[in-house]
Structures are given as structure tokens and as C-alpha cells.
C-alpha positions in Angstrom: 41.5 8.8 -1.3 40.1 6.8 -4.3 36.6 6.7 -4.4 34.4 3.5 -5.9 30.9 5.1 -5.0 26.9 5.6 -6.1 25.9 8.3 -8.0 23.7 10.5 -5.6 24.4 13.7 -4.8 26.9 15.7 -5.8 29.5 13.3 -5.7 30.6 12.6 -9.3 31.2 16.7 -8.6 33.7 15.7 -5.4 35.7 13.9 -7.4 38.8 13.9 -9.6 37.6 13.5 -12.8 39.8 9.9 -13.4 37.9 8.5 -10.9 34.1 9.8 -12.3 33.9 6.4 -14.0 33.8 4.5 -10.6 31.0 6.9 -9.1 27.9 4.0 -10.5 24.4 4.1 -10.8 22.8 3.1 -7.1 21.2 0.0 -8.9 24.4 -1.3 -10.7 25.8 -3.9 -8.3 27.8 -5.2 -10.4 29.7 -2.1 -11.8 30.2 -1.1 -7.8 31.9 -5.2 -7.9 33.4 -4.4 -10.8 34.8 -1.0 -9.8 35.8 -2.3 -6.0 38.1 -5.4 -7.7 39.3 -2.4 -10.0 41.1 -0.8 -7.5 42.2 -3.5 -5.4 44.5 -4.6 -7.3 45.9 -1.9 -9.5 48.2 0.0 -6.4 49.5 2.7 -8.8 45.8 3.3 -10.3 44.5 3.7 -6.6 47.6 6.1 -5.9 47.1 7.9 -8.8 43.5 8.0 -8.2 44.5 8.6 -4.5 46.4 12.1 -5.2 43.9 13.4 -8.2 41.0 13.9 -5.3 43.2 14.9 -3.3 44.8 17.9 -5.4 40.5 18.0 -6.2 39.6 18.5 -2.4 42.3 21.1 -1.8 41.5 23.5 -4.9 38.2 23.4 -4.0 36.8 22.5 -0.6 39.6 24.5 1.3 37.9 26.7 4.2 39.2 29.1 3.1 37.1 28.5 -1.0 34.5 27.6 1.2 34.7 30.5 3.9 35.1 33.4 0.7 32.2 31.8 -0.9 29.7 31.9 1.6 30.7 35.3 2.3 30.5 36.5 -1.2 26.7 34.8 -0.8 26.1 36.8 3.1 27.8 40.0 1.6 25.2 39.3 -2.2 22.0 38.9 0.4 23.0 41.7 2.5 23.0 43.9 -0.6 19.0 43.1 -1.6 
């Protein structure tokens, strides 16, 4: 799914690099509206960003990857 979002938390890091221009500052109402309009008008861009975001989430935030990170963290803490 393509995203238009405000730059809060880790949003910029979660979306794909191609989608980052659509992450705008919280106070940028005009930028948010322009990004939304751009996405609404360009179906090919929506598909491309959607695919890129899907790939990023699958690669970076899969259950196995997240569980592995937590297992590593707990092992390091337990070793102290």
C-alpha cells in the first residue's frame, strides 16, 4: 500500500525509500494535500509504491525476523 503520512515516530524508516517523499512534516498541510492528490492521480505510482512497501515490510518486519531480533536481545541481556 502506498502511504502519505506525517513524519512522526519511525514512519520515514518503515516505508520504502521511494515512498519517503510522501512523508511530510506534521505542519505541512499543503504538502500532505499535494502528496495525496499526486497519489490519487497516478495509478502506476500507487502500484509501484505499494509493491515497494510490501517488499520492505516482508523483508524487514516479518515475524521470523522480529522474533530473531528479540531472541538475540534476550540472549545478550541474559548473558550479562
